[in-house]
N, C-alpha and C positions, 0 to 999 in steps of 0.2 A: 713170824707171826702172822696172824689171820686177819687181812685187812678188814677195815668196819664198813658193813653194809650201807650204803646210802638210804636214810629214813624219809619217809613222807614230807616230813617238814622242811626239809631242808633241799629237797628236790623240787618244792613247789614252786620256787622261785628261779626256775630255770627252764628255757625253752624246750620245745622235743627233742631238739638233738643232743643238746648237753645233757639233758635229764637221762640219756641212755649210757653217760658216760659215769665210769667208776673211778673217779680221782683218786681216792686211795690205792686203788690196784696200780693206776697209771702212775703213781710215784712210788709205789714199793719195788715194782719189777722194771719201772721205764719203758720208753717205745722209742725205738730205734727210727731215726729220722726218713729211712728209705721206706718205713712201714707207717709213717704218720695217718692217723686218723681224721677223714674227713669231716670238716665241721661246716661245709656250704660257701657260700659266696659272700665276699666281704661287704657287700651291699646289703644283704640279708643279715649279717651278723651285728651290722650298723644300726639297722633298725628294729632289731629285737632287744638293743641295749636297754629301751628303757625298763622291759620287763625282765629280762635275763640276768642274774647276776655274772655270771661266767662270760656272757657276749659284752657285758659291760666292761670289765676287767680287758677284754681282746679290743675291745675300742679305746678305750684308754691308751691301751700299749700303741694301737695305730696311731693315736693322737699325739704321742709323745715322742715316738721313734720316725714317723713319717711326717711329723708337723701338721696332720691336717688342717689345723686350724689358720694355718699360713698357707695352706694352698687354695687355688681358685678351683675349686668342685665342680662349679659348672664347666669348665674346658679341662678337667682332668677326668680322663674315664676310669671308673673303678668296677665297671659290671662285669667287665671279663676276669676278674681275680677270685680265685678259688682259694681258701685256708684250710689247712690241716694242724692237726697238734700231735709233737711229739714231747717225748720227757727224756733227760739226761741229766746226768750227774754233772755239778757246775763249780766244783773248788772241793779242795782237802787242805786241811793245815796242817795235817800230821805226816809223820816221816819214822817209819814206813806207813804208807797209805792203807787204811782198812780197805774189805773187798769193795768191787764199785757198788754192790747194791747198798752198802752201809754207810755211803757218802750221801752228803744232800744232792737233791734233786731239783729240777725248775722246769715248769712247762714251757715250751716254745712253740710259737705260732710261725708256721710256714706258709709264706703267700705264694701262689704259683707265678706270678709276674710283680714287676716294679715300674709302675710308668716312668718315662725318662723324665717329665716334671717333678715327680715326686722325688728322683733321683737327685736331681741338680738342686733342688732345694734343701735337704739332706747333706750333700755335700757342702754347700755353703755353710751349713750350721754346725758342721762336724757332726752330725748325730750319726751314731750307733745304726749297724745294721741288724741287729738282735733285736726280735721280738720276744719277750719272754715275762713269766710270769713268778712271782716267788712265794713259798711257803713261808709264814713267820714260825721264828723260833720257837714261840708256847707250843706248836704243834709237833717239833721234831720228835718228840718222845712217842708218839703214836707210831711211829716207824723205827722205835730203837735207835734213833741217831742221834748224834751228839747237836748240839744248836749251832755249832758253826757252819759260816758261809749262808745260815736262814736269813731271811727278812728279820728286821727289825722295827718295831713301832718308832715312830717319830713324833715326840710330842711337842707341843705349842713353844716350848722353851728347851734349848741345849741343855743337857747333863753336864754341867760342869766337871762333876766327877770322873764322866767319860774322857774328856777333855783331858782331864790330869793325867788318867789312865794312859792316853794315847802319848803323850810328853813322857811319862814315865818309862814306857815300853822301848819309846826310841833311844831314849837315854843310856838306859840299863841294857838293854839288846843290841842296840847298832852301835853304840860305842864310837869309838873313833871315825867309822864311815860317816857319820851323822855331825860328829864332833869339830872333826879337822876341815879347815877350808884349804885344799893343797894349793891354791894359786895365791894364797895371801901367807906372807912371811910369818914364820912361828912366833916371833918376836914383834909382831907389827901389830900395835893398838892405835885406837882410836886417838888422832892428834889433839893438840891444845885448841879451842876454839868450838869443838863439837859440845854440843848441850843436849841434856835430857829434861823430859818432864817429870818431876817426882810425884809418883802419885799419892804419896804419904801427904808430904807438906803441901801439895797444889802449887807448885812452883816450877820456874825454869832455872836449873841447876848446871852447872860444868859437867860434863860426864866424868864420873869416877874413874879412876885408873881400873881397868881391866872388868867394867862393871858388867854386868849380866843385865841385859834389857830386851824390850820388844821393840820391833820395829811396826809403823803402820802403813799400809798401802790404800789409796782410797782417792775418790775423787772429789775434787774442791768443788767448793759451792755450798749454799743451804742460808747463810745469814749475812752474807755481804763480807766485807774485809776488816771488819774491827774486830775481830778476832785474832788476827794474825800479828806476830810479833814483829815490833819495828824497831827504828834507833829510839823513837820517843819513849816507848812504854818497857822497853828490855829492863831497864833498873827496877822498875816497878815490879815485873814480873819474877824478880828475884826474890821476891820477899815470900815469907809461907801464905797459903791461902790466897795468892792472888789470883790464883786461876778460878777461884770460886766466883768471883763477881764477872768471869768474862762470857759473852754470849757465844759459847763454844757449839758447833754444829753437833749433831746428835751423834755422828759416827765418832766422834773425837771424845763425846763423853760417854759413849759406850766403850769406847776402848781402853780409857779411862778406868771404869768400872771392872771389865774383864780382867784387864791387868791387877787389879787388886784382888780380885777372885781366885786367879791362878797363883796368887802368893807372892807376885813379884812387884818390884817397886819401880822401874825407871821404864818409859814408854819414849821412843824417838817418834816425833809428830813435825814434818818438814815445816808445816806452816806456823808452828809454834817454836821449834828449835832453830831455826834459821831467821837470820833477820831480813825480811822480806823487801824490804828498801834500801837495802845495802848490798850495791855490785860487788864491793869486795869479800863480804861476809858469804854472799851467795857461790861466790866464784870458789872459794874456799871449801865450801861443803860439798859442791857438785864435784870438786877434784876428788873428795876421798867419798863419794858416795858408793864404790863398792866395798870399802871397808866398813859404812854403815849396815847397808843389808845383807853384806857376807859373814859379819860378826855378830848381828844381832842372835840372839838365843832362838826367838820364834819370831816371825811374821806375819800379822794379822793381814789379813787381805779382805777389805770391805768390798766385795764383788756382786752384792745385791742392789746397787744403787748408791745414791747420794746422801739418804738420810738417817740409815742406821745400819747396827748389826743384826740384822734379820734373826732373831730366835731367841735374843738375849733376854727380850723384855717382851712379856706377854703380848699377843695381839699384832706382832712384829711381822710374822711370816705371810707372803702373800699366796703362795701354792700350799695345798696337803696332799698327803699322802692318801692314795685310793686303797682303800682296804674292803673286801668283800668275804663273806662268809658262805662257803660252798660247801655243801654235805659236810658241815661240821668243821670244816678246815677254813684256816684264815690265811687267804692270799691277799698279795699286794703285789702293784706293778713296780718295778722298781724305780726309784728315783732317776733323774737323769746322770750321766756319769759327771766326774768333774771337769773332762776335757769339752763336755756338749755345753755345761753351765758356762764355762769361760770364753768359750766362743760366741754363744748368744748373748752374753751381757754386754753392757755401755761399758764396764771397768776393761773387758778384753779389746775395747778399740780403741784404748787410749795410749799415747806414745810413752810416756813417762811409766806407766805401769809395768812395761815389758823388762827392762832391766832390774825392775824391783823384784817380778817374780823371778827371773832367770837367777838372780845372785844370793835369793834366800835359802838356806839349808832345810829349815824346818816352817812350814808352811798352815796357816789356819785360814781356811775360807770361810767367809760367812757369805752364802747365797740366799736366796730366796725360798730355794727349795730344802736345804740342809747343810749342814757344818761337815766339812771335809779338812781332814789333816793329811798332809803329805811329807815325806822326807825323804832321804836319799834311798832309803830302802823298801817303803811302804807307803801304802794309801788306804786309810780307814774314813768311812764316814758313819751317819748316825742310822740309815734304813739296812745296812748289811754287817751282820756280824761276824768281822773277819781278823779281829786282833787275837794276833799270836806271836811266837817267834818265828821268824823267817828261816824256815827248815829249806835244806837243799832242795825236795822235790814240791815243795809246797804250793800252793798255786788258788787264786780267785779271782770272781769278775773284777774286781776294781783295779788289778794290777795293769800297767802301762795305759791306765785312762786318765792320767794326772797331767800337770801343768807343763813338765819337760824339764830338759837342762840343757845349757848351752854349750858345754863340755863334760870331759869324763868326771866321774864322783870322784875317784881317786887319782893321784900324780900318776900320769903316763909313764913308761921308761922312755929316755933319753931318746931312743930312735923314733919315737911317737909324737916327740913333742913339736917336730915337724908340721905334723898333720892337723893343725888347727884350724885350717882353712874351710874343712866341712862345716865345724860350729859356726865360722864368723859367716859364711855363706847363708847356711840356715837362718841365724840369726838376723841378718840383715832383710832376708826375703819375709821374716815373719813379722820384724816391727816395722818395714816398710808398709805394711799393710794396715798399720795404727794411725790414727789422727793426733793432730798436734793443736792447740789452741794458738800456740804463738809459733810461727814456722821458723824463727831464728833459734827455737830449741830442737832442732833437728839433730845436730851432732850431739848437744849436751845432755839428751833425754836418752841417749845410748852408751856415753862415754866411759861410766861406770862399768858398763860390760867390756869395752874394748881395753879399758885401763886393766882390767880383771886378766884378760887374755894376754897382755903386753907383759905383764909381770908372770903371771903362771908361765908362759910359754918363752919367756927371755928373750922377746922381741926388741930387737934394736937395743939391747942391752938391759932391757927389762923397761926402758924408758916410755912410757904411753905418749909422750908430745912428738917423739921420734918414731914409734911406731905405727902410728895412726895420723893421717892427715885428711881432713874433713871427712871422716868417718872410714877412709880406704884404709886397706892394711898394706903399707908401704914396702914391707918385707918382701911380700908376694903381690905387689902391685900388677905383674903381668898377669896373675889371674884375678886380682880384684877389678881389674877394669873392664871385665867379660861379663859385667850384669847386663839382661834384658828387661826390657818392659814385661809386666805382667798382663796376660789377656785380657781384653776388655775393659781396660782402664787407661787413659791419655794421661801421658805424663806432662805436667807442665811447668816450667822453670820455677826455682823456688827463687822468690824475691825476698830479700831481707831489708826490712826497714832501715833506713839511713845507710844504706850501703849497696855495692852491686850486687848482682847475682852471684851465687855460688857457682866454682867450677863447674863445666858441663859434665865433666870426664868423672865425677864423683856420683854417685846415686842419692848423696846429700843435697846435689843442685837442682833435683828435681822432685815435684811433689806428687806424690802417686806409688803404688806399690811396683818393685821389681823383683826378679827373682835371678837365680844365677843357676840357671840350667842349661846342659849341652844336648840344645835342640835339633843338633847337627848329626849326633854321635849317638843319641839316645839314654846318655847316662843323667845323673841327679845334679853331678856339678861338671863345669867345663873340662875339658880332657885336654890339657896343654902339655905337648912334648918336646918344645924347644922355645926357648926366649930368641927373640932376634933384635933386640933393641941392646946396644951396647951400655950405653949410660942414660940414665933418667935424670934431670934436674926441676927443681922448683923455684919459683921468684917467691922468697919470703923476706917481707921488710925492706924492700930497696935493695936485695941481693939475689945473686942465682945460687943454689943450694945444692949439691948433689945428693941423691938418695941412694940408700943403700938397699938396695934390690937385689934379691936372690936370682940367681941365673940357672938355667936348667940347660943341660946339653943333650941334644938328640942321639940317642942309640938304638940303632934299628934291630929290629928283630929278623930282618931277612937281608943278610950282608950280601948276598948275591944279585940282589935287585940294584944296587951301587952302583955295578959298574958301568951300566948304560943311561944313568941318570944324571942330568944337569939340575942339580940343587940351588936353591935361592941362596945368597949369600949376604948377609948382612953388609951395608956400605960402610966403608970407612972415611970419615969426613969430617972437618971442624964444625961446630955448631956457627950459625950465622946469629952475631948475637950485635949488632949496629946499636948505637946510642939510643935509646928510647923505645926499642923495640918492644921490651918488654916492660909492662908497666902495672899490670894488674897481680895483685899478691894471688898465689893459688895457680898462677898459670905453668902449664907442665910443659917441659922442654924438652924435646928429644929429635935425633935422627935417624932418619928411615929412608924407606923410598915411598913415592907417591906415583899415582897414575888416575886417570879418569876414564870411568866406566858408564855406561849407561844403565839403569834400573828399571824395570816394567814389572808391573804389579802381575802375580800369579793367580791366574781366576779359577786354577782347580782347587777347590775348598779343601777337598782332601788331603793335600799338599801340606797344608799347614792350619794355622789357628784362624784364618780368615773367615769371617761369614759377614751377612749383612750390616750386623749392627756391632762388629768389633772395631775397636780404636785402631787396632793395628792390623795390619797385612804381611804376606811375605809377598816380597819381592826378587826377582831374577836380577842378577848381576851380570851383564851381557858385555862382551869383548868383540871387536873385529876381527875378522878372520876372513881372508880371501874376499872381502868385499861384502861380507854378511854380517850381521851380530846373530853371535853364537852363545850360548849359556855357560858361564865361567863361574858362578856363584850363586849363594843366596844370602839375604839380608833381610830382618823384620824392620820395617818403618810404619810411620803413622799413615793411617788410610789416606790421609789427605793429601800426600805426596802425588805430585803432579807424575804421570806414568804415560810415556816414558819421560825421565829425566836424566840429565848427565851430572853424575857427582865426582867428585874428589875422593879418593881413599890411599890408607895409608897403612903398611904391613907393620902389626904387632907381634906375632908370635906364631908357631907353626903348631897344628893338630890334625887328628885324623877325622875322618867323617864316614857317611854313608854312599850308597850310590844314588844316582839321580840329581845329584847336586849341578853337574857341569855334562857339557856334552862328549861323551866318550867316543863318538865317531870322528871327532874333532882332534882330541887331546889324548885319547888313548886310557887304557884301564887305571884304575887306582892302584897306588902302593903307599906302603908305610910311609905315613908322616906328610901326605900329597896336599893336605889343605893348609892356606895361610889364614889366620885370624886377622881381619883388617878393619880399621875403623872408617866410617863414613863423615867425611868432614862438612861442615857449613860455613861461611863467614860469619863472624862474630863481630865486635865494635868496629874495627878496623879491618884492613885488607891484609893486615899481616897477621891477624889472629885468626884461629878455627875453634870451633866448636863442635862437640858430637853429635852426631845424627843416631847412630847406630852403630852394632858390631855385626858383621858379618863373615863370610868364608869364602875364599877364592883358591880354586883349583892353582896349584904353584904353576905348572905350566902355563897357564893364560896369564897369570902376573908375570912369567918373564918374556912372554911374547909380546906384551902391551908397552914395552920400553919405558918403565918406570925410572924415574929420576931421584937421584939421592937430593934430600932436603930435608932442611930445617921446620920443626912441626912447635907450633906455639898454640898448646890446648888450654882455652880460658874454659 
């Protein structure tokens, strides 16, 4: 077709630079990235945004993606940044796909640079890197293109018909993928004692057998505690219309309204369906939380704040879509992706909401920008027309921008079921970044997730209480112990009211974010090649219990190396268990070798995550060789650790590592499995108790030369 020539009326609202561009032609034929059209400096574009419609769109794109409103522009230099424009196709929902020219195109802005300060803010907010502008669906016909993947106008209120269509397409097109929760038993149903809000009778009722219901994930607050279900009002709330007189938070009343509009009857809300002043009822509900969220037909996520479901009622949306008409074409800056919205929301910072998100199979998110729908196969939203069957080669800009999953969507084959640890480690890393109002909830707030893992992967026979202790994966305890602090945040011991601190060997014993990352070998998770502890025990209820921990046998890839090597051999010896030596529940007991080493801070910032404002720093582990200290390993420790210091270390397991960890002139070259994972120990409450200070690695030959002795470790 012949592109429409811009007329004087639509070009009069453009700056001299933008008025020379033919956006019809650009969108019709595309502009390759390498041939991007110069637009001038970013500073000039920002200054022209008052008069020029296209510059205004570009400014909005930068504000949204670079989060300019959160930048200190006085100290962030934007002067040297030049911008250019290109256009390319952005998605296709058909298979076979039409020619490239017939697919939806978007405009993309290409900056010449991105200041480090800007990048740091973007990374923290999980902001996408793409700066794009979309054409609205109403103009697709101008280019003889279908409406698919084009932008869609977002109204003041969400179109419930559209939401129903999302649900219908998921049920009919995705079928078993989004219907079956593989880690839940096929015949497993909600147990007696689980209640629902009946939105027809407006009362609290026992959950009917195999009932279809919606769950709510939200932030508590708004009207005090009088709306909560208690032992005093549970009987009254079983009566029809009893909830009509309750001062419910707007988020809950909105959810009740939405449930009705979707044609559903039952809604699960924790504040109403759990007796809040009954420890017994709370324990029952927490124990089956993976069933409650995993079995829900749909979960509503009130991710827009504490007060409402934005967009359900008029005037409740805080942010508006930015649309401009340029050369008779309707353009809009795409609203933030779901991942960005969740990362920047208060809801996304709360501990309890993490497992609610991970366990839900269909998710309906209400945010300040728009409503998003996510399931096991797709993600849709109001401002992009992306609804379709998920064909093999189809794609659109929303894919892979959702809330994520904690494990496989379908049941993995038996040989993969041992590989649950990656999901576990990722979940702990994400969960510990969140906050808890009550620190005593640290394990409970993720127990639904660990329960699902225990059942799905048949850990410890599928018994959650045996598979996880203090949030730690018992079956793979050797790997679970290798968590590290996240840079920039100091961990502090988590003290539980009316009780002693939780064990230091568990991440749950500390407040603050942790990560499972092999900082020594450059991989995403710790790389363990051999377990070196024969038996693990835990003190539980005045007795010592042996834990069922999986072992890993070392298999070298280079057998020819073994002839001249002396390997570390785990000691054989009885545990020393004198009367009264173990007294605290959660004490981890094992037999290994221990030795003293000196630690000294590494002052070369390029070798680790140390900087002037970091809470943790890289320390060298030093051993004595020929009357001098030589480097034997590395460990991350709090920056406040005196340097040098003498610390006690104990061996845990075997691993590999990179160069530069130890003095090769003294100990020789690396070889397969040449490093030992070690735990740095500090004195706890008594001289017989140890606590975790950190996890590091030591070169095997250095450990053998240190004269380490076999000993019983009591890790509290």
